[in-house]
N, C-alpha and C positions, 0 to 999 in steps of 0.2 A: 493192289493185290498181287500183280505179278512180282513185283520187286521184293516183297514180304515173302512169297512162296519161294522164290530162288535164293532169297537170303539164308531161310531155314534149310534149303537144300546144302548150303555151303558149310553148314556145320558140320557136315560130315568129315572134313578136311580137319577139324581140330583132333580127329583120333589119329592121323598123320602129323601131329603136332607142328603144323603150318603157323608159323609165329605171326605172318601177316593176317592171318584170318583171328587169332587169337586176340591180337591187338585190336581190330574192327569189333569184335565182338565186346570187348572191355570199353570200347569209347561209344558204341551203342548203349551199353548199360549206363555207363557213367552221363551221358547225356540225357537220359530218363530221369536219372537222381537229380540232377542239378535243374532240370526244365520243370519237375513239378513240386509240391511244398511237403517236401522230406526234411527229416532232421538236418541233413547234410546242406541242403539249400538254402535252408532257413538260417543255419549257422552263417552262411556266407553272404546272405543278404543282411542280417544283423550286423555284420562286422565290415562290411562294404569291401569284402575281400573278391578278387577278379572282376572287379567294376561292378558286381553285383547289386550294389544298393543305388545305382543309379540307372538301371537299365531292365528290361524286361528278362527273368531268368529263364522263360519259354523260348528265346531265342537260341539256346543250347541244341533246339531241334535241328538246327542246321547241321550239327555234328552227326544227329542220328542219322539225318538224310543222307549225307557223305557216306556214313558206314554202312549205310543200308543199299546204297548204289553201288558201292565197292564189292558188299557180300554178294550182292545179285549177280556180279558178273563172274565171280568164283562160281556160283551155283548154276550159271548158265552153262559153265564148261565142263560141269559135271552131269548135264543130262545126257550127253552121250555115252556114258557110262552105264554099266547095269547097278540099278539102285532096287533095294529089296523092298517088296510092296509094301512092309511095314513102315519105312521109313516115308515113302510116298505119301501115304495115308495120314501120317503126321503131320507132314509139311502141308497139307491139304485143309487139315482138321483146324489148325490152329487157326489162319486166315478166315475161316468158316465160323468160327467161336467169335472172332472179333466183328465178323460182320453182321452175326446174329445180334450181337449186343448192341451195336448201332440201330438195328431193325426194332429190336424191342425197345429201345429208348424212344425212338422217333414214334412209334406206335403208341408209347405210353403217354407222350404230349401231344398227341394228334397232330403230328407234323406232316400235313400231305407233302411239302417241298422235300423235306428229310427223308421221307420214304422214297419220292421220285428220285432224289439224287442217290440212291442208294441201287438203282435198277441197273448202272452201267457196271459197277463194281461186282455185283451178283455174276453177271455175265461174263465179265472178264475172269472170275474165278472159276465158273463153269467150264470155260473153253480151256484156262490153263490146265485145270484137273483133268480134263479129257487129254491133253496132248501130252501131260507128264504120266498120266496112268496107262495110255493105249499107244501113242504114237510119238516116242520121244524123239524120232528121226525129224520131226517137223519142228524142232525147236526154234527155227527163226521165226515161227510165228510169234513168239515169246516176245520178238523186237517189236513186231508189228502192234501187239495188244498194250505194250507199254508205251508206245508212242501215241496210241489212240487215247489210253487211259490218261497221261500226261497232259496232252493238247485239251483233252475234255476239260478236266480239272484247272489248267491253267486259263483255258477262256473263263471258266466261271468265275474264277478268283480276279483276273484283270480283265474285266470287259473294256470293250471299246466305245465310249460314248462321245457324243458331241460337246464341246468345251462350253458351249452355252446353257447346256442340261446340269452341268457339274459345278460352273461357277456362273450362275445367271448373273444378272444386272437387276438391281433393287433400287429404289430411291434413295435409301441411306448410303448403300455404298456408292451411288453416284454421285451424291453430296460431298462425301469425303473425298471422291477422286477429283473434285473441281477446287478444291481448297489447296492454298500455296504450301509447299513444302518447303522444308521437312518438318514433319512432326509425328508424334506416336499417339498411339491409340490404346485404349482397354476398354474390354466388354464382352468377356469369355460367357457372362450370362446370354449374351444375344447370338454372338457367332462364335464358334469354336476357334481357340485361339490360332491354330495353324491354317486354318482357311483365309484367314486375311493376308497371307504372302502371296498367293497369287494375283490378288489384287493389286499389290505393292504398298501396302500398308505395313508401317512399322509397330511393333510393341516391344516392350520389357519381359512380356510374356512368352510363351513357348511349352509344346509338349513334345518330349523326347528331342530337346534342341541339345546342338554341341555348343554348350556355352562356357565361359570360364567360371571356376569356382568362385571367384568374385561376385560374380553376377549371381551365383546360385544363393550365396550367404546374403545379398543384399535383398534377394526377395525374399526370403525367410525373413529378414529384419523389418522390411515394409509389412510383412503379415503379421508378426508377433509384436511388433514395436520394441524389441530387444535386439542387442548387439550380440548376445550368446546365444542366438537360435541355431537350431540344427539346419544346415544349409538345404535348399530346396533339391528334391531329387527328380525323377522324369518329367513330375508335373510342374512345370514354372509357373503356377496360376497364381495371380494375386487377387486376395481374399478382401483384405484392406483396401479399398479402392478408394477412399478419401483420404490416403496416407499423404503427407506435406511432401515427403521423399518424391512423389511421382512428378510433382513441378520441376523438381530438378533434372529428370530426366526427359523433359521435353514432352510431357503426356498432356496433348490439349486438347483431344477429343475423348468422350466417355459415351460408350453405346450402354444403353441401361432399358429394361421396361419400365412402362410408365407407372406399373404399381410399386415400382422400388424408389421412385423420386425422393421419397422422405428422408433418404440419407444423404442427399447432397445440400449442402449449402448454398442457399440463392444467392449470399454474398461472393462466393466463390466460383460458382457455375451459374450459366443461362443456357437455356433451350436454344441450340442453334438449327436444329432441324427435328421433324417428327413426322412418322409415317405410321399408321395404324396402332399398334401397342408398343412400338418402339421410340425411343428419343435419343437424339445425339445432343450432348452436352457439352459445352466450351468451356475449358477450365479457364479462367481470366487470370489464374495466379501463374500458370505454366511459363516457364522460362524458355526463352530461345535454346536451339540446339549448340550453339557456342556463344559465348561473349568474353568480353575481356575485364578483368578486374584488377585493383590495385591493393587489396587486403586478402592476406592468406597466414596460416599458422600452422607450424610444423607438429605432426604427432605420428609417430612409427608404430604405436599400438592399434591393431585392428579393431579391436573391441571399443577402446576407447573414439576411435574415429565414427564409428558406427552409433554410439551413444550419443556423438555431437551432432551429428546429421539428423538423429531421431527427435532432439530438442526442438519443439515449436516455436522458439526465439531463434534459432540459428538464421542468418541472413544470406540465403543461399545466392541472391543475385548480386551481393556485394563483396562476398568472401568465400575462399574455398580453403580447403586441407590438404596441405602436402604430405609426403612422407618422409619427405628430406629437403633440406635447405637450398632453394635454388641459386643462393649467394645475391650478389649486389644487383639486382633488377627492379625495374620500376612498374612493368605491367605483366599479369600472366594471361594467354589466352586460354579459355577452357571450353572443352567439347564434351558432351555428355555421350561420348561414344566408348565402348569397352577398351580399356587398358589392355594390351596383350602383346607378348614378345612378337618381333617381326615387322612392327609399324615404325615408320621413320616419318619425322616432320622438317619441312623445309619452309623457313621464315624469309620472305623475298628471296628465295632461291638458295639461300646458306642452311645448310642442314644444323638443326638444334636438338638438343636433348629432350625426350618426352618424360613429364613427371607423372607418377601416379596421383591423381587428385579425386578428392571426394570419394574416397576407397576403391572405388572400380574403373574410373575414368580418366581422361587425359587431359593435362595442361603443358604449355609450352611457354617460355619467357619470350616478350616481342617488345621492342623498342617504343612503339607507339598503339593506338587502336586500329591505325590505317594499315598494319602490315599485312601482307598476303601470305597465309598460313596455308601450307599444302601438306597432305597426310599421304604416303604412300606404303602400301605393303610389301615390304620385301623381306620375306621370310628367308633366315641362313639355311633352315633345314630343308627349306622347298630346294634350293639351289644347289645345296650339298647332295640332296636326293638325285637331281639332275645328273651331276657329275657321277655319282656311283654307278647311276643306271647306263650312262654313256660308256665309262670305262667298262662295265660287266658285259655289255653290248659288242664292243670291240673284242673283248676277250673272248666272247661266246662264237663270235664269227670266224674269228683266227683258229680257234678251237675246231671247229666244223669243219674250215678249210684244211685244215692239217692233216686231220683224220679222214677226209675224203682224198687228198693226195695219198695219203699213206696206204689206204684200201686199193687205189688204182695200181700201185707199185706191185 
């Protein structure tokens, strides 16, 4: 309420042609247009412009918050000036209408919690109105009210609770924790996908994850059974849980509700653990995370690669698909971890080339099955960023020293 009131006061500077205020107002309006389902935001989402197709459009409200905060600063500076009573009333009336709208909605849906949460904003608006109309010289109180309001809602939004309450131990989770790693799991119908991360369980699924485009396409192909499916967006959830492609990515344990057991083939899955309404199935055909093969074929077309992998007759454990010819080598070491720039591989201490294998994963040539292969993430962009940051830091320090000495003279 405080920031909104002060932001409205800052609009008086538009008549003075303050470009920075005009920019912030335009930024504020644009962020609202993008954040809600308007013709502009829908167009951006459908055409995946500005990354809107793979993220929540309402994240643009961060820009709204930035613009509102900066406008509030300009409004704060104007309080000490004489402002007409009509302008003051407008600056109070608009926040009042917004607050009234929230109150009516909470009352309509009989939300006691919603009504209770409106008590503090109402009190803040009353105090702000009193200061603005009667005692503008006490404008420092606006800062105090802002701090109280922000800390109150920050505490409501990010509460601090015991880890045991947020991530409790259950028999199913303890069973999985006791199994030898590495392995991947699947089971979003039992545990929301991202909640498996704090327990250290790996999965191909993920909600709002930062994953390579190849993995997004792979998830879509698993769900649809087609190599030309539209890549998965924010929700990397696997619906086709019995897809043979999950064997390839080391998906060993499946979490399921007992009422859904019909979809699982008893020849491929066996019950490894059960607790109340939940069962853990062990995938008997799941491949290990890494293995060695002496057969491969070359295919550069991504769609054809996926179509071959989707073929139930493809021998995952014996053969892999590479996008380029490795030359005269005898064996290939495959690992079902994502192929991504920045990774380097060392076979018995010697750096070797990483090939993209089975569409989205890695493979390196090895002389024998006993070769030790180590992968290290050594991204050039990371080290280039460090170098640039170091140079800019030195330039900044030298510039500060130069101007400091110049001022003293």
